[in-house]
Each structure stands twice: as structure tokens, then as C-alpha cells.
C-alpha positions in Angstrom: 0.0 0.0 0.0 1.2 3.5 -0.7 0.3 6.9 0.9 0.7 10.2 -0.9 -0.8 13.6 -0.4 -1.5 16.5 -2.6 -1.4 20.3 -2.1 -1.3 23.4 -4.3 2.4 23.2 -4.8 3.4 19.6 -5.0 2.6 15.9 -4.3 4.0 14.8 -0.9 5.0 11.2 -0.3 5.3 8.4 -1.4 5.3 6.4 1.8 5.1 2.6 1.3 3.5 0.2 3.7 5.3 -3.0 2.6 4.7 -6.2 4.5 2.8 -4.4 7.2 -0.8 -3.7 8.0 -1.9 -0.1 8.1 -2.9 0.5 11.7 -2.6 3.2 14.3 1.1 2.5 14.9 2.2 2.3 11.2 0.1 5.4 10.4 1.7 7.3 13.3 5.1 6.3 11.9 4.1 7.6 8.5 2.9 10.9 10.0 6.2 11.3 11.9 8.1 10.8 8.7 5.8 13.2 6.9 6.4 15.9 9.4 10.2 15.5 8.9 9.7 15.6 5.1 7.6 18.7 5.3 10.0 20.4 7.7 13.0 19.7 5.4 11.2 20.9 2.2 11.7 24.4 1.0 8.3 24.3 -0.7 6.6 24.4 2.7 9.0 26.7 4.5 7.0 29.4 6.3 3.7 28.0 5.2 1.0 26.7 7.5 -0.4 23.4 6.4 -3.7 21.8 7.2 -3.6 18.0 7.0 -6.8 16.3 5.9 -7.5 12.6 6.3 -10.6 10.4 6.2 -12.1 8.4 9.1 -10.3 5.1 8.5 -9.6 3.2 11.8 -5.8 3.8 11.4 -6.4 7.6 11.0 -8.7 7.6 14.0 -6.3 6.0 16.5 -5.6 7.9 19.7 -1.9 8.1 19.0 -2.4 9.5 15.5 -4.9 12.1 16.7 -2.7 13.1 19.6 0.3 13.6 17.2 -1.9 15.5 14.8 -3.2 17.8 17.5 0.4 18.6 18.6 2.0 18.9 15.2 -0.7 19.9 12.6 -3.1 22.3 14.4 -6.3 22.7 12.5 -6.1 19.2 11.0 -9.3 17.9 9.3 -10.6 14.4 10.0 -12.8 12.2 12.1 -12.8 13.7 15.6 -10.2 16.2 14.4 -10.1 19.9 15.1 -12.3 20.2 12.1 -14.6 17.2 11.6 -14.5 15.5 8.2 -17.8 14.6 6.5 -18.0 10.8 6.3 -18.2 9.0 3.0 -17.0 12.1 1.0 -14.3 11.0 -1.4 -15.6 13.8 -3.7 -13.9 16.3 -1.4 -10.6 14.4 -1.2 -8.2 15.2 -4.2 -6.3 12.0 -3.8 -9.6 10.1 -4.2 -11.2 12.0 -7.0 -8.1 12.5 -9.2 -4.6 11.5 -7.9 -5.1 7.7 -7.5 -6.8 7.5 -10.9 -4.0 9.3 -12.7 -1.4 7.3 -10.9 -3.1 4.0 -11.6 -3.3 4.8 -15.3 0.4 5.8 -15.5 1.6 2.8 -13.5 -0.5 0.2 -15.4 0.8 1.6 -18.7 4.4 0.8 -17.6 3.6 -2.8 -16.4 6.1 -3.1 -13.5 7.1 -6.7 -12.9 8.4 -6.6 -9.3 7.6 -4.9 -6.1 10.8 -2.9 -6.3 10.1 -1.7 -9.8 6.5 -1.0 -8.9 7.7 1.3 -6.0 10.2 3.0 -8.3 7.5 3.6 -11.0 5.0 5.0 -8.4 7.6 7.3 -7.0 8.7 8.5 -10.5 5.1 9.0 -11.6 4.2 10.9 -8.4 7.2 13.2 -9.2 5.9 13.8 -12.8 2.5 14.6 -11.4 4.1 16.9 -8.8 5.9 18.8 -11.6 2.6 19.5 -13.4 1.8 22.8 -11.7 -1.1 23.5 -14.0 -2.8 20.2 -13.0 -2.2 20.8 -9.3 -3.7 24.3 -9.6 -6.8 22.9 -11.4 -7.2 20.3 -8.7 -7.0 22.9 -6.0 -9.6 25.1 -7.8 -11.9 22.0 -8.0 -11.4 21.4 -4.3 -12.3 25.0 -3.5 -15.4 24.8 -5.7 -16.5 21.6 -4.0 -16.0 23.0 -0.5 -18.1 26.1 -1.5 -20.8 23.9 -2.9 -20.8 21.8 0.3 -20.9 25.0 2.4 -23.9 26.3 0.4 -25.8 23.0 1.0 -24.9 23.0 4.7 -26.0 26.7 5.1 -29.2 26.0 3.2 -30.0 23.0 5.5 -29.3 25.1 8.6 -31.5 28.0 7.3 -34.3 25.5 6.5 -34.0 23.9 9.9 -34.2 27.3 11.6 -37.3 28.2 9.6 -39.0 25.0 10.7 -38.3 25.5 14.4 
């Protein structure tokens, strides 16, 4: 299994979970490595980042949430500082675009071993990361989807108030 993230400037990762199950401990290890990677990257120097993750059990572990609270203030996720709407892959850029692009690129190259597969994934994530126009379009789409969600939420709140 591989983890990667996406933001306006770049793709972060890849972090491979090879021969191990993704659980609270392995996810925490990945988050700790991610923090180091982000701290060492000039792309993120001086920028505040908000980490978003879904509600999978590994993401929801006490140790992962404690680490996020201490290191990524304002993180978004299940029981996070900002709660994440469940079952909403349409709001997650990795789900609605990154994994599909990566899958197409990797399958086209037909890697024949785990080591080659990992190398191909890493190379293809670098290529995607270099496509700044694509990343900007993705970020614009995310903003649009968040605004649409906010409009729906606000309408529901107003309708609820009117019926009270």
C-alpha cells in the first residue's frame, strides 16, 4: 500500500506500507516521517499546512490524533479539530483525481516486481508533482466543491431554523 498527499504546490510522499498492515502504529510512523519531510522541504518553509484525512480506523487511532493535535493544528478528519464529512471522497483530491491518474500511469508501464512498482510509483508521483497547472486545477476544484458543500450546509441550517 502507498500513501501520498497533494497540495497546491506539490505531491508529498510516497510512503510505502510494505509487508505491514496499516494500523494506528504504522500510520503514526508515516505521520512522523511526513512531518520530517515537510520540515525539510523548501516548498513548505514558512507556510502553515492543514492536514486532511478520512475516518479510517488507522487515522482515528488515539496516538495518531494526539500527534496531529500537537503537530498539525487545525487538521481535518474524524474527531479532528475540524470534523470531516463521512463518505465524502468527492472532497478528497487523492480520491477524486490523484489515484486514478497514478493508476493509469503505473498500469501503462507494467512493472514486474515490487521494487520496480515502487520506483514507478515514485517516478510517476514526481511527474504529477511537476505538473503545476494540473495541481492548480485540482486545488480550484477542491475550493469549488467546498463552497458547494458549504452552500448545501448553510441552506440546510436555514431551512432547519425556519421549521423550528
